[in-house]
All heavy atoms as a GROMACS GRO file, in nm:
protein
  392
    1MET      N    1   1.349  -1.201   3.072
    1MET     CA    2   1.265  -1.090   3.028
    1MET      C    3   1.334  -1.008   2.920
    1MET      O    4   1.270  -0.969   2.823
    1MET     CB    5   1.230  -1.003   3.150
    1MET     CG    6   1.140  -0.888   3.117
    1MET     SD    7   0.977  -0.949   3.081
    1MET     CE    8   0.889  -0.800   3.061
    2ASN      N    9   1.463  -0.985   2.934
    2ASN     CA   10   1.537  -0.906   2.838
    2ASN      C   11   1.540  -0.975   2.702
    2ASN      O   12   1.525  -0.910   2.599
    2ASN     CB   13   1.678  -0.879   2.889
    2ASN     CG   14   1.749  -0.772   2.811
    2ASN    OD1   15   1.686  -0.698   2.737
    2ASN    ND2   16   1.878  -0.763   2.828
    3ARG      N   17   1.557  -1.107   2.700
    3ARG     CA   18   1.559  -1.183   2.575
    3ARG      C   19   1.422  -1.177   2.508
    3ARG      O   20   1.411  -1.161   2.386
    3ARG     CB   21   1.601  -1.327   2.602
    3ARG     CG   22   1.604  -1.413   2.479
    3ARG     CD   23   1.660  -1.551   2.513
    3ARG     NE   24   1.634  -1.649   2.412
    3ARG     CZ   25   1.702  -1.662   2.300
    3ARG    NH1   26   1.800  -1.581   2.275
    3ARG    NH2   27   1.672  -1.756   2.214
    4TYR      N   28   1.317  -1.187   2.587
    4TYR     CA   29   1.181  -1.179   2.534
    4TYR      C   30   1.156  -1.044   2.468
    4TYR      O   31   1.098  -1.036   2.361
    4TYR     CB   32   1.081  -1.204   2.648
    4TYR     CG   33   0.937  -1.187   2.607
    4TYR    CD1   34   0.873  -1.286   2.531
    4TYR    CD2   35   0.865  -1.075   2.643
    4TYR    CE1   36   0.741  -1.272   2.492
    4TYR    CE2   37   0.733  -1.058   2.605
    4TYR     CZ   38   0.672  -1.158   2.529
    4TYR     OH   39   0.542  -1.143   2.491
    5LEU      N   40   1.201  -0.938   2.529
    5LEU     CA   41   1.183  -0.804   2.474
    5LEU      C   42   1.257  -0.788   2.342
    5LEU      O   43   1.205  -0.728   2.249
    5LEU     CB   44   1.232  -0.699   2.575
    5LEU     CG   45   1.213  -0.554   2.536
    5LEU    CD1   46   1.066  -0.522   2.514
    5LEU    CD2   47   1.271  -0.462   2.642
    6LYS      N   48   1.376  -0.844   2.332
    6LYS     CA   49   1.451  -0.838   2.207
    6LYS      C   50   1.378  -0.912   2.095
    6LYS      O   51   1.369  -0.863   1.983
    6LYS     CB   52   1.591  -0.896   2.225
    6LYS     CG   53   1.685  -0.807   2.301
    6LYS     CD   54   1.821  -0.872   2.311
    6LYS     CE   55   1.916  -0.789   2.397
    6LYS     NZ   56   2.047  -0.854   2.410
    7VAL      N   57   1.328  -1.029   2.126
    7VAL     CA   58   1.258  -1.110   2.026
    7VAL      C   59   1.131  -1.038   1.979
    7VAL      O   60   1.104  -1.031   1.858
    7VAL     CB   61   1.225  -1.250   2.081
    7VAL    CG1   62   1.132  -1.326   1.989
    7VAL    CG2   63   1.352  -1.328   2.105
    8VAL      N   64   1.057  -0.983   2.070
    8VAL     CA   65   0.934  -0.912   2.035
    8VAL      C   66   0.967  -0.788   1.952
    8VAL      O   67   0.901  -0.759   1.852
    8VAL     CB   68   0.854  -0.875   2.161
    8VAL    CG1   69   0.741  -0.779   2.129
    8VAL    CG2   70   0.801  -1.001   2.228
    9THR      N   71   1.071  -0.714   1.990
    9THR     CA   72   1.110  -0.595   1.916
    9THR      C   73   1.151  -0.629   1.774
    9THR      O   74   1.110  -0.563   1.678
    9THR     CB   75   1.227  -0.523   1.988
    9THR    OG1   76   1.184  -0.490   2.120
    9THR    CG2   77   1.268  -0.398   1.914
   10ILE      N   78   1.229  -0.733   1.757
   10ILE     CA   79   1.272  -0.775   1.623
   10ILE      C   80   1.151  -0.819   1.541
   10ILE      O   81   1.141  -0.787   1.422
   10ILE     CB   82   1.377  -0.886   1.632
   10ILE    CG1   83   1.508  -0.827   1.687
   10ILE    CG2   84   1.401  -0.953   1.498
   10ILE    CD1   85   1.613  -0.931   1.721
   11ALA      N   86   1.058  -0.889   1.601
   11ALA     CA   87   0.939  -0.935   1.529
   11ALA      C   88   0.852  -0.817   1.485
   11ALA      O   89   0.804  -0.814   1.371
   11ALA     CB   90   0.858  -1.028   1.617
   12VAL      N   91   0.835  -0.720   1.571
   12VAL     CA   92   0.753  -0.603   1.537
   12VAL      C   93   0.819  -0.521   1.427
   12VAL      O   94   0.754  -0.482   1.328
   12VAL     CB   95   0.726  -0.517   1.662
   12VAL    CG1   96   0.665  -0.383   1.625
   12VAL    CG2   97   0.636  -0.590   1.759
   13VAL      N   98   0.947  -0.494   1.440
   13VAL     CA   99   1.018  -0.415   1.338
   13VAL      C  100   1.018  -0.489   1.206
   13VAL      O  101   0.996  -0.430   1.100
   13VAL     CB  102   1.161  -0.383   1.385
   13VAL    CG1  103   1.244  -0.324   1.272
   13VAL    CG2  104   1.158  -0.288   1.503
   14GLY      N  105   1.040  -0.619   1.207
   14GLY     CA  106   1.038  -0.698   1.084
   14GLY      C  107   0.903  -0.696   1.016
   14GLY      O  108   0.894  -0.685   0.894
   15SER      N  109   0.798  -0.706   1.095
   15SER     CA  110   0.664  -0.705   1.034
   15SER      C  111   0.629  -0.568   0.978
   15SER      O  112   0.560  -0.558   0.877
   15SER     CB  113   0.560  -0.750   1.135
   15SER     OG  114   0.548  -0.655   1.239
   16LEU      N  115   0.674  -0.462   1.040
   16LEU     CA  116   0.647  -0.328   0.988
   16LEU      C  117   0.725  -0.300   0.860
   16LEU      O  118   0.676  -0.231   0.771
   16LEU     CB  119   0.681  -0.223   1.094
   16LEU     CG  120   0.591  -0.220   1.216
   16LEU    CD1  121   0.645  -0.121   1.318
   16LEU    CD2  122   0.449  -0.185   1.178
   17MET      N  123   0.844  -0.352   0.850
   17MET     CA  124   0.927  -0.326   0.732
   17MET      C  125   0.894  -0.417   0.614
   17MET      O  126   0.929  -0.385   0.501
   17MET     CB  127   1.074  -0.341   0.770
   17MET     CG  128   1.122  -0.235   0.867
   17MET     SD  129   1.294  -0.252   0.909
   17MET     CE  130   1.370  -0.210   0.755
   18SER      N  131   0.825  -0.526   0.637
   18SER     CA  132   0.797  -0.620   0.529
   18SER      C  133   0.702  -0.561   0.425
   18SER      O  134   0.708  -0.597   0.308
   18SER     CB  135   0.741  -0.750   0.585
   18SER     OG  136   0.614  -0.727   0.644
   19GLY      N  137   0.616  -0.472   0.463
   19GLY     CA  138   0.523  -0.409   0.368
   19GLY      C  139   0.594  -0.325   0.265
   19GLY      O  140   0.552  -0.317   0.150
   20TYR      N  141   0.704  -0.263   0.302
   20TYR     CA  142   0.779  -0.180   0.208
   20TYR      C  143   0.842  -0.265   0.098
   20TYR      O  144   0.855  -0.221  -0.015
   20TYR     CB  145   0.887  -0.100   0.279
   20TYR     CG  146   0.830   0.006   0.370
   20TYR    CD1  147   0.844  -0.002   0.507
   20TYR    CD2  148   0.761   0.114   0.318
   20TYR    CE1  149   0.791   0.093   0.590
   20TYR    CE2  150   0.707   0.211   0.399
   20TYR     CZ  151   0.723   0.200   0.536
   20TYR     OH  152   0.670   0.295   0.617
   21ALA      N  153   0.881  -0.384   0.129
   21ALA     CA  154   0.942  -0.472   0.030
   21ALA      C  155   0.841  -0.515  -0.075
   21ALA      O  156   0.877  -0.541  -0.190
   21ALA     CB  157   1.003  -0.594   0.098
   22LEU      N  158   0.716  -0.522  -0.040
   22LEU     CA  159   0.612  -0.566  -0.132
   22LEU      C  160   0.547  -0.451  -0.207
   22LEU      O  161   0.462  -0.472  -0.292
   22LEU     CB  162   0.505  -0.644  -0.055
   22LEU     CG  163   0.552  -0.769   0.017
   22LEU    CD1  164   0.439  -0.828   0.099
   22LEU    CD2  165   0.607  -0.870  -0.080
   23ALA      N  166   0.585  -0.329  -0.177
   23ALA     CA  167   0.518  -0.212  -0.233
   23ALA      C  168   0.585  -0.161  -0.361
   23ALA      O  169   0.597  -0.043  -0.382
   23ALA     CB  170   0.514  -0.101  -0.129
   24ALA      N  171   0.626  -0.252  -0.447
   24ALA     CA  172   0.689  -0.211  -0.572
   24ALA      C  173   0.584  -0.153  -0.666
   24ALA      O  174   0.470  -0.197  -0.672
   24ALA     CB  175   0.756  -0.330  -0.638
   25LEU      N  176   0.624  -0.052  -0.742
   25LEU     CA  177   0.533   0.016  -0.834
   25LEU      C  178   0.598   0.019  -0.971
   25LEU      O  179   0.711   0.065  -0.985
   25LEU     CB  180   0.505   0.158  -0.785
   25LEU     CG  181   0.407   0.241  -0.863
   25LEU    CD1  182   0.266   0.183  -0.851
   25LEU    CD2  183   0.407   0.384  -0.814
   26SER      N  184   0.527  -0.030  -1.071
   26SER     CA  185   0.582  -0.029  -1.206
   26SER      C  186   0.578   0.113  -1.262
   26SER      O  187   0.504   0.198  -1.216
   26SER     CB  188   0.505  -0.124  -1.296
   26SER     OG  189   0.376  -0.073  -1.320
   27GLU      N  190   0.657   0.136  -1.364
   27GLU     CA  191   0.661   0.269  -1.426
   27GLU      C  192   0.527   0.303  -1.490
   27GLU      O  193   0.481   0.417  -1.486
   27GLU     CB  194   0.772   0.274  -1.531
   27GLU     CG  195   0.796   0.412  -1.587
   27GLU     CD  196   0.913   0.416  -1.683
   27GLU    OE1  197   1.004   0.333  -1.672
   27GLU    OE2  198   0.911   0.506  -1.770
   28ALA      N  199   0.461   0.202  -1.548
   28ALA     CA  200   0.331   0.225  -1.611
   28ALA      C  201   0.227   0.266  -1.506
   28ALA      O  202   0.146   0.357  -1.530
   28ALA     CB  203   0.286   0.100  -1.684
   29ASP      N  204   0.228   0.201  -1.390
   29ASP     CA  205   0.134   0.238  -1.284
   29ASP      C  206   0.165   0.376  -1.228
   29ASP      O  207   0.075   0.451  -1.193
   29ASP     CB  208   0.136   0.135  -1.171
   29ASP     CG  209   0.068   0.005  -1.210
   29ASP    OD1  210  -0.016   0.008  -1.302
   29ASP    OD2  211   0.097  -0.098  -1.148
   30ALA      N  212   0.292   0.411  -1.219
   30ALA     CA  213   0.330   0.544  -1.168
   30ALA      C  214   0.278   0.653  -1.261
   30ALA      O  215   0.235   0.759  -1.215
   30ALA     CB  216   0.481   0.553  -1.154
   31LYS      N  217   0.277   0.628  -1.390
   31LYS     CA  218   0.227   0.726  -1.486
   31LYS      C  219   0.075   0.741  -1.477
   31LYS      O  220   0.021   0.845  -1.513
   31LYS     CB  221   0.267   0.688  -1.628
   31LYS     CG  222   0.415   0.706  -1.654
   31LYS     CD  223   0.451   0.666  -1.795
   31LYS     CE  224   0.600   0.682  -1.819
   31LYS     NZ  225   0.639   0.641  -1.954
   32ARG      N  226   0.007   0.636  -1.431
   32ARG     CA  227  -0.139   0.640  -1.420
   32ARG      C  228  -0.187   0.718  -1.298
   32ARG      O  229  -0.304   0.759  -1.292
   32ARG     CB  230  -0.194   0.498  -1.412
   32ARG     CG  231  -0.180   0.421  -1.541
   32ARG     CD  232  -0.230   0.280  -1.528
   32ARG     NE  233  -0.370   0.277  -1.484
   32ARG     CZ  234  -0.426   0.171  -1.429
   32ARG    NH1  235  -0.357   0.061  -1.410
   32ARG    NH2  236  -0.552   0.175  -1.392
   33LEU      N  237  -0.099   0.742  -1.199
   33LEU     CA  238  -0.139   0.815  -1.080
   33LEU      C  239  -0.184   0.956  -1.118
   33LEU      O  240  -0.125   1.022  -1.203
   33LEU     CB  241  -0.024   0.822  -0.980
   33LEU     CG  242   0.013   0.691  -0.913
   33LEU    CD1  243   0.136   0.709  -0.828
   33LEU    CD2  244  -0.102   0.637  -0.830
   34ASN      N  245  -0.289   1.001  -1.055
   34ASN     CA  246  -0.353   1.131  -1.079
   34ASN      C  247  -0.416   1.143  -1.217
   34ASN      O  248  -0.454   1.252  -1.257
   34ASN     CB  249  -0.256   1.247  -1.056
   34ASN     CG  250  -0.227   1.266  -0.910
   34ASN    OD1  251  -0.312   1.243  -0.826
   34ASN    ND2  252  -0.106   1.308  -0.880
   35THR      N  253  -0.428   1.034  -1.291
   35THR     CA  254  -0.505   1.036  -1.416
   35THR      C  255  -0.628   0.948  -1.394
   35THR      O  256  -0.732   0.998  -1.356
   35THR     CB  257  -0.421   0.988  -1.536
   35THR    OG1  258  -0.368   0.858  -1.508
   35THR    CG2  259  -0.308   1.083  -1.564
   36ASP      N  260  -0.615   0.816  -1.418
   36ASP     CA  261  -0.728   0.727  -1.392
   36ASP      C  262  -0.717   0.660  -1.256
   36ASP      O  263  -0.806   0.586  -1.216
   36ASP     CB  264  -0.744   0.624  -1.503
   36ASP     CG  265  -0.626   0.528  -1.513
   36ASP    OD1  266  -0.512   0.571  -1.489
   36ASP    OD2  267  -0.648   0.411  -1.548
   37LEU      N  268  -0.608   0.688  -1.182
   37LEU     CA  269  -0.593   0.639  -1.045
   37LEU      C  270  -0.582   0.759  -0.951
   37LEU      O  271  -0.532   0.864  -0.988
   37LEU     CB  272  -0.466   0.554  -1.031
   37LEU     CG  273  -0.460   0.425  -1.111
   37LEU    CD1  274  -0.326   0.356  -1.089
   37LEU    CD2  275  -0.573   0.330  -1.074
   38THR      N  276  -0.632   0.741  -0.829
   38THR     CA  277  -0.617   0.845  -0.728
   38THR      C  278  -0.472   0.849  -0.681
   38THR      O  279  -0.396   0.757  -0.711
   38THR     CB  280  -0.710   0.818  -0.608
   38THR    OG1  281  -0.668   0.697  -0.546
   38THR    CG2  282  -0.855   0.810  -0.650
   39PRO      N  283  -0.431   0.951  -0.606
   39PRO     CA  284  -0.293   0.956  -0.557
   39PRO      C  285  -0.252   0.836  -0.471
   39PRO      O  286  -0.134   0.804  -0.461
   39PRO     CB  287  -0.289   1.084  -0.474
   39PRO     CG  288  -0.394   1.170  -0.535
   39PRO     CD  289  -0.502   1.074  -0.578
   40THR      N  290  -0.349   0.766  -0.412
   40THR     CA  291  -0.316   0.648  -0.333
   40THR      C  292  -0.324   0.519  -0.413
   40THR      O  293  -0.298   0.412  -0.360
   40THR     CB  294  -0.410   0.637  -0.211
   40THR    OG1  295  -0.545   0.632  -0.257
   40THR    CG2  296  -0.390   0.753  -0.117
   41GLY      N  297  -0.362   0.526  -0.541
   41GLY     CA  298  -0.363   0.409  -0.627
   41GLY      C  299  -0.498   0.343  -0.649
   41GLY      O  300  -0.508   0.242  -0.716
   42ALA      N  301  -0.603   0.400  -0.595
   42ALA     CA  302  -0.737   0.344  -0.615
   42ALA      C  303  -0.790   0.386  -0.751
   42ALA      O  304  -0.751   0.488  -0.806
   42ALA     CB  305  -0.831   0.393  -0.506
   43THR      N  306  -0.882   0.308  -0.806
   43THR     CA  307  -0.944   0.342  -0.933
   43THR      C  308  -1.030   0.466  -0.916
   43THR      O  309  -1.114   0.473  -0.825
   43THR     CB  310  -1.031   0.226  -0.984
   43THR    OG1  311  -0.950   0.109  -0.991
   43THR    CG2  312  -1.089   0.255  -1.120
   44ARG      N  313  -1.009   0.566  -1.001
   44ARG     CA  314  -1.081   0.693  -0.987
   44ARG      C  315  -1.228   0.679  -1.027
   44ARG      O  316  -1.316   0.736  -0.964
   44ARG     CB  317  -1.014   0.799  -1.074
   44ARG     CG  318  -1.068   0.938  -1.048
   44ARG     CD  319  -0.990   1.045  -1.120
   44ARG     NE  320  -0.854   1.058  -1.073
   44ARG     CZ  321  -0.814   1.128  -0.968
   44ARG    NH1  322  -0.903   1.190  -0.896
   44ARG    NH2  323  -0.688   1.134  -0.934
   45ALA      N  324  -1.260   0.606  -1.131
   45ALA     CA  325  -1.398   0.590  -1.176
   45ALA      C  326  -1.477   0.511  -1.072
   45ALA      O  327  -1.427   0.416  -1.014
   45ALA     CB  328  -1.402   0.519  -1.310
   46GLY      N  329  -1.601   0.550  -1.051
   46GLY     CA  330  -1.684   0.483  -0.953
   46GLY      C  331  -1.714   0.339  -0.994
   46GLY      O  332  -1.653   0.246  -0.947
   47ASN      N  333  -1.807   0.320  -1.084
   47ASN     CA  334  -1.839   0.189  -1.140
   47ASN      C  335  -1.917   0.210  -1.270
   47ASN      O  336  -1.954   0.321  -1.305
   47ASN     CB  337  -1.915   0.101  -1.040
   47ASN     CG  338  -2.049   0.156  -1.001
   47ASN    OD1  339  -2.089   0.262  -1.048
   47ASN    ND2  340  -2.119   0.086  -0.914
   48ALA      N  341  -1.946   0.102  -1.340
   48ALA     CA  342  -2.013   0.111  -1.470
   48ALA      C  343  -2.154   0.164  -1.459
   48ALA      O  344  -2.204   0.229  -1.551
   48ALA     CB  345  -2.012  -0.027  -1.537
   49ASP      N  346  -2.224   0.138  -1.348
   49ASP     CA  347  -2.363   0.182  -1.330
   49ASP      C  348  -2.374   0.326  -1.281
   49ASP      O  349  -2.485   0.378  -1.269
   49ASP     CB  350  -2.434   0.091  -1.230
   49ASP     CG  351  -2.444  -0.052  -1.280
   49ASP    OD1  352  -2.446  -0.071  -1.403
   49ASP    OD2  353  -2.448  -0.142  -1.194
   50ASN      N  354  -2.263   0.389  -1.252
   50ASN     CA  355  -2.258   0.525  -1.197
   50ASN      C  356  -2.334   0.538  -1.065
   50ASN      O  357  -2.386   0.644  -1.031
   50ASN     CB  358  -2.310   0.628  -1.296
   50ASN     CG  359  -2.212   0.649  -1.409
   50ASN    OD1  360  -2.091   0.640  -1.388
   50ASN    ND2  361  -2.261   0.673  -1.528
   51THR      N  362  -2.344   0.428  -0.989
   51THR     CA  363  -2.405   0.436  -0.857
   51THR      C  364  -2.303   0.478  -0.751
   51THR      O  365  -2.341   0.517  -0.643
   51THR     CB  366  -2.468   0.300  -0.818
   51THR    OG1  367  -2.366   0.200  -0.822
   51THR    CG2  368  -2.580   0.264  -0.912
   52ILE      N  369  -2.175   0.468  -0.784
   52ILE     CA  370  -2.069   0.515  -0.695
   52ILE      C  371  -2.005   0.636  -0.765
   52ILE      O  372  -1.952   0.623  -0.874
   52ILE     CB  373  -1.964   0.406  -0.671
   52ILE    CG1  374  -2.029   0.282  -0.608
   52ILE    CG2  375  -1.852   0.459  -0.582
   52ILE    CD1  376  -1.934   0.165  -0.596
   53PRO      N  377  -2.011   0.753  -0.704
   53PRO     CA  378  -1.956   0.871  -0.770
   53PRO      C  379  -1.803   0.868  -0.777
   53PRO      O  380  -1.739   0.798  -0.700
   53PRO     CB  381  -2.003   0.986  -0.682
   53PRO     CG  382  -2.028   0.925  -0.549
   53PRO     CD  383  -2.068   0.783  -0.574
   54GLU      N  384  -1.749   0.948  -0.868
   54GLU     CA  385  -1.604   0.956  -0.882
   54GLU      C  386  -1.543   1.031  -0.766
   54GLU      O  387  -1.594   1.114  -0.706
   54GLU     CB  388  -1.565   1.026  -1.011
   54GLU     CG  389  -1.594   0.940  -1.129
   54GLU     CD  390  -1.536   1.002  -1.258
   54GLU    OE1  391  -1.435   1.072  -1.252
   54GLU    OE2  392  -1.597   0.976  -1.361
   0.00000   0.00000   0.00000
């Protein structure tokens, strides 16, 4: 049981930390934040038809 708990703990911690390794942000994208991108990185403009508001 103790070995199983260690393996599960390592797997959970590894999976949680793997997202940070993939979250690289270029300098150009960082400059776009709060201009044409929202603070979380989504496109600020709705769409070309203006059916989705900004």
